[in-house]
N, C-alpha and C positions, 0 to 999 in steps of 0.2 A: 098031504102034499109031499112031493118027492124031496128027498133029503137035500139034493143039490138046490132045488128051488127054495126051500126053506132058508138055507144058508144066505142064498142071493137076496131073499127078502129081508132077512135081517140086517145085511150089509147095506142095502138101500135105506132102510129105516135109521140106521146108525148114521149114515152119511148126512142126514138132515139134522142131526142134533148139534147143539152149540156146545162143543167141548170147553170153550172159553168160560162159559158160565160156570163150569165146575172147578175152575182154576181160582184159588182164593186171591183176593186182591193183595196188593203189596202191604207187608206187615206194618201195622201202625206201632211205631216205637214209643209213642207218647199217649197211650189210651186213657190215662187218668191225669190229664193236664192240669197245671196250676190255675186256680181261679183267684189267686191272690190279688187284692187291690189295696194300695196304700191307703191308711186311715186318713181322716181329715187332717190337714196340716197347714201351716202358715210359714212364710219366710221368716226367718229369726237370725240373730247374731248372738254368739257367746263372747264376751269381752274380757280381757284382763286375766285370763286363766292360765295355769300351768298346763301345757300341752305336751302329751306323749303321742307322737304321730302314728306309731306302729311301724315305722320304717328305721328306727334306730335313732330318732331325732327328739330332743326335748326343746321346747320353745317356752320361755318364761314370759309372762305378761302378754299371752298371745290372743289374737282375735280370729274367730272363725264364722264366716258367713255362710248361711244355708239357704238356698233358693230352689224351689220346686222339688224339694226332696234330695238335693245333691249338694255337695261341698263346692262353693264357688270362689271363695277367697280364704287364705290362711296366711297369717303373718302378724306383724306387730304395729301398732299405731295406724291400723287401716282407716280409711274413709269409708264408713259404713252407713248406707241408707236402707233402713228397714224399719217396719212398724214396731217389731218385738226385740228388745234387748234382754239379754240374761246376764246379769252381773256374775262373772266368774272369779271375783277377787277371792283369794284364799281356797278356791277349789281347783281340782285337776280335771282334765278332760282327756278321755281315751276312746279309741275306737270302740264299737260294740264288741263285747266279749263273745267268742266263738267256741262252743264245745264240739269237738269232733267225734266224741263218743258217748252217746246218751241212749237210754232206753225209755224216756219218758213217753207216755202214752201207749206204749206196748207192754210195759211193765209199770202199770200206774200206781199211784198211791192214793188212798190207803189200799193195802194189799187185799184183794178179793180174788179168789181162784178164778172165777168166771172171766176176769178182766186181764188175766196173765197170758199174753198171747205173743211174747217175743220170740219164741223158738219153736220151730217145727221139727221135733226130734224123731220123726218117722223113718228117717234115713240119713246116711252120712252126706248125702249130696241133695240138698233142697234148695238149688239155685233158682228154682222156678217160683219160690214165694217171694213176695215183696212185702216188707215190713209195713209199709204205708196202709196196707189193707187191714192191719191190726191197730193202728194207732188211734187212740181216743183223745180227740182234741180237748176235752173238758178235763184232763188230768190236772188237779190242782198244782202238780209239780211245775207245769209251764208258767204259772204266775209266780211261784216262789223262785223260779230261776230268773224271770224277768226282773224281780226285785234286786237280784244279785248282779244285774248287768248284762244277762245273757240275751243277745239279740239274734243269734243264729245258732242252730245246733243240728248235728246229723244224728238221726235215729238209725239204729243199727239192730238187726237181729241178734239173737244170743250166739254163743260160741260152742254149742254142743257139736255142731256138724263141721265137716270139712269145708263144705260150701253152706253157709247158713241162709243165703238168700240176698235180695237187694235192699240196700239202705237208702234212705231219702234225707234230704237237707231241707230244713223248715226254716222260716223266719218266725221268731218267737212273738207272735201277735195273737190276740184273742180271736178265736174263729169257731165255727160250729162244725166245720168239715176239715179234713186233713188237706184237701185241695186248696182251701182258703189260707193254709200256711205254707203251701209247697213253694219253695224258692225258684222263681222263674229263672230259666237258664243254667241252673245247677245241674251237673250231670249226676246220673244215678251212680251208686256204688255197689260193690259186691262184697259181702262179708265173708271172709275165710277164717279158718282157725287151725293152727297146726298144734303140734305137742300133745299134752296130757288129755285135754278135754274130749277130742274125738275117740281117742283110743280107750279112754275110761268109759264113755257113754256106749259105745258100740261093741267093744270088747267085752263088756259086762253082759251084754246081751247075746253073746256068742255070735256076733256079726263082725264083718270087716268094716273098719280097720280094728286091729287090737294090739297094734305096736306103731312105733314111729315109722318103721319102714312100710308098714300097711298104709299109714297116712299118705306117704310120698307116692305110693303105687295108686292109691285112690285118686290124688291130685293129678298125676300124670295121665292116667287113663281117660279122665274127665276132659283134660285139655285136648288129648289126642282126638277124641270124639267130637269136640267142638271144631277142631280143625277140619275134620272131614264134612261136618254139617256146613261150615262156612263155605268150603269148596263146592259142595252140592248146590247151594244157593247161587254161588257164582256162576256154575255151569248153566243153571236155569236162567239167570238174568242175563247171560250173554248168548243164550240160544242153544247151547250145546245140548241141553236137555230140554224136552218139550214140556214135561210136567214138573211142578215144584216139588221139593222134598216135604215129606210129612212134618208138619209144624210140631216143634218140641220146646216147650216154654223153658225147660232147664237149660237147653243148648242155646236157646235165644240169648239168655243172660251171659253165658260164657263166650259165645260168639262176639257179643257186644263188647266184652273185655278185649278180645283179640282185635277188634276193629278200633280200639282206642276211644270208645264212647262210653265206657262204664269204668269207673276207677276202682281199684282193689283196695280194701281195708282190711288187713291181716292181723287178727289175734295171734301174737307169737312172742314168746319170752326168751329163748335161749340163743346165744351168739351163733352156734353152729347151724341152727334152724333158720335163723336170719339169712344166713349165707346161702343155704340151700334153697329157700324161697326166691332169692335173687337169681340164682343159676337157673332155677325152673322157669322163671319168666323169660330168661333169655332162650331157653331151650324151645319154649313155644311162641316167642315173639310178642310178649305184652309187657307193660311196665308194672313192676312189683308194687307200687303204690306207696301206702303208708302203713308202717307197722304199729300195733297197738300193744300197750303195756310194755313190751320190749325191755324187760328188767335187765337184760345183759347187753343192751345196745351200747354201753360204754366200753365194751370189748372190741367193737367193730365200727367206730364212729367214721372212719375214713371210707370204709366200704360203703356205708350208707350214703355219704356225701358224694362219692364217686358216681353213684348209680342214680342220683337225684332222688333219693328215697327219704321221706320224713319219719320220724319216730314219735308217737304220741304216748306220753308215760305219766306215771303218778310220781309226786315228789318223794313219798315215803311209805308207800304200801307194798309190803313184801312179806316173803316168809309163810305164806298161807298155804303153799304147796310146794313140792320139790322144784318145779321148773321156776318158781318165783324166789327162790332161796338165795342165789349168789347175786345179791344186790348191793349197790353202793348209792348213798345218798347224793352223790355227785353226778349221778347218771345223766340228768338232763343237762347239766352244766358241761360235761364232757362232749355230748352229742353236739351242743351248742358251739363249742370252742373251736372245732375243725372248720376250715374253709368250706364254705356252702353247706354247712351243717344245718339241718332243719329240725329243730326241737320243738315239741309242743306239749303243753301240760292239759290233760284231759281229766274228766271226772269218773266215767262209768258208774255214776251214782247219782240218785235222786237227791241226795244231801249235799255232797261236795259240789255239785253244780251250782249251788246257791252262794258259794264263796270261791269260785275258781281264782279270783285275784289273789285270795290268801293262799291258795294251794301254790301259785307261782311265786308268791312272797316267801314260802318256805325255801324254795330253791334258790332264790336270789339271796336270802340271808345265809344260807349255808355256803354258797359259792363265794360270796364276798368275804365270809370269814376265813376261807382256805386260800384267798389270794386271787381268785378269778376276777378280771377286770370286766364285770358285768354291772351295768347300771339298770335303773328302771326303764330308761328308754329302750335298752335291748331287751329286758325281761318281758315287756308287755307284748313283744312279738310272738311269745310262746302261746298266747291266748287270743291273738288277733291275726295279724298277717301270715305267720306260718300256718295257722289253722286254716285260713282262708285258702292258701295254696294248696294244702292237702284235700281240700273239698272241691278244688277246681273252680272257685268263685273269686280268686284274687283280683280279678279285673273289675269286680263289682264293689267289694267291701274289704274290710280288714285293716285299713289305714285312713288317716285323715289327710286326704289329698284332694286337690282340685279334680272334680268330675266324678269322684267316688260317692257312692250312696252314703247319705247321712245317717249312718248307724253309729250312734255316739252314746257314751255314759259320762254324765258329770258327777263327779265324786265330791264328798264334802271335804276330803282331804287326800293325802298320798294314797293311791289305791292299794299300795303294798303295806299299809298299815293294818294291824289287826282291828283298828277302830274305824276303818273306812266303811262308808256306806254309799251306795248309789242313790244319789238324790233325784236325778231325772235320767230317763232312758228314752232314746229315740230310735226308731226304725224307719228308714227312708224319709227322715226329716219329721215324721209324725211322733209325738209324744205317746209312749205307751206305758210309761210308769213315772209317778212323781211321789216321793215319799212323803210330801207334805200336803198332798191333794187327794182325797179318797175318790174323786172322778176319775183319776188315772191309776186306780189300784184295782184292777180287774178281779172279779169273783166268778169261779166257774159255776156252770149249772149244778154240778154235784154238790158244791158248798152253799149255794145260794139259800136253800132252805134252812140251813144250819147256821146262817150268819145272824147275829143280833141286830146288825144294821139293816138287814132285809126285813126285820119283822115290823 
């Protein structure tokens, strides 16, 4: 065949092809959706209890009515019609405790190498990984945390990388799949880490970054790439480009942050780096989110508040590396004391998550001893409503208010006492733990064969 005729034949053949079939469909932003269903529940009321609402209010001799998994009445001497009454006399009621920084399931206990899947350290930018793909729901740590009043927790990747990947918020209920725990409506998060960790991990491998300035350059280049990627998709969606950009899972996550759909959670200790992270968020047009550990947050509390940034901190863990050395035990109280300050107590531990109320109590005790006017009603916000705000679920949980989900903890006494124990724990109005009833003391599949009660 003549060359010209061959070309003509090819063009004719191509004209009949359906190019649209080669264009990928719209990106599914929720390919692993929650399958969570509330556990069996009944309407009930708790009466005569000392109530900390999570909004800064304490109500003595309070009554709380729960219907269809939500809080429907809160007050004193309420007229209550329900089949189930729980006597709260001598007890305290708080919102369910929320831990914004956990690695349960991704770094489960007992420690087994084959189940330690919390950090993809193959490169400084692993924004393409999702920690939920590593979470093992049968980690016994979930049950132990529930016994400590934890109803909601964010699972994060580790902090070796500049971008460690996506985090996920879970309801702390027994489940066989992570989708069965996944909090409906909770936004995804992006774990970032500045400071020593990335430069130590990758500098030691003769990779970038090897310094703090290398960290910043790595962050900025990644955000610049995400801006271009986002613009390319916008051009395609508006018809300026006929073919879509090549799909990039790493840039999908970063673009999600730029679009305001994914919330940043940043492992960052030092005051000057907190300030730089905020400046960088303004440079590229996203919200700086929540700083984790933030040992030097006390140096810049107004900067955090002015930018609507929360700080999730330990009460007294410091000095284990140089960036954690310049600590004060008043750190959380100082962040809390400024107008619009958002202070949070987190665990970052499979052990202290079991007593996050006592971690908050340490801060309260120290602050009151130094003259801070902080009460139990204020301090409970550090592990309830402030934590819910940081996770983007404040409209659902974190406070005992009408129409909020009935995530509740009934304590045997003041939850800031060293002797406090969670007696009953509810998620969406369903009892998920009862200290006095083995039927509500879940045993994971991993422990089942080792339990004497199971024999």
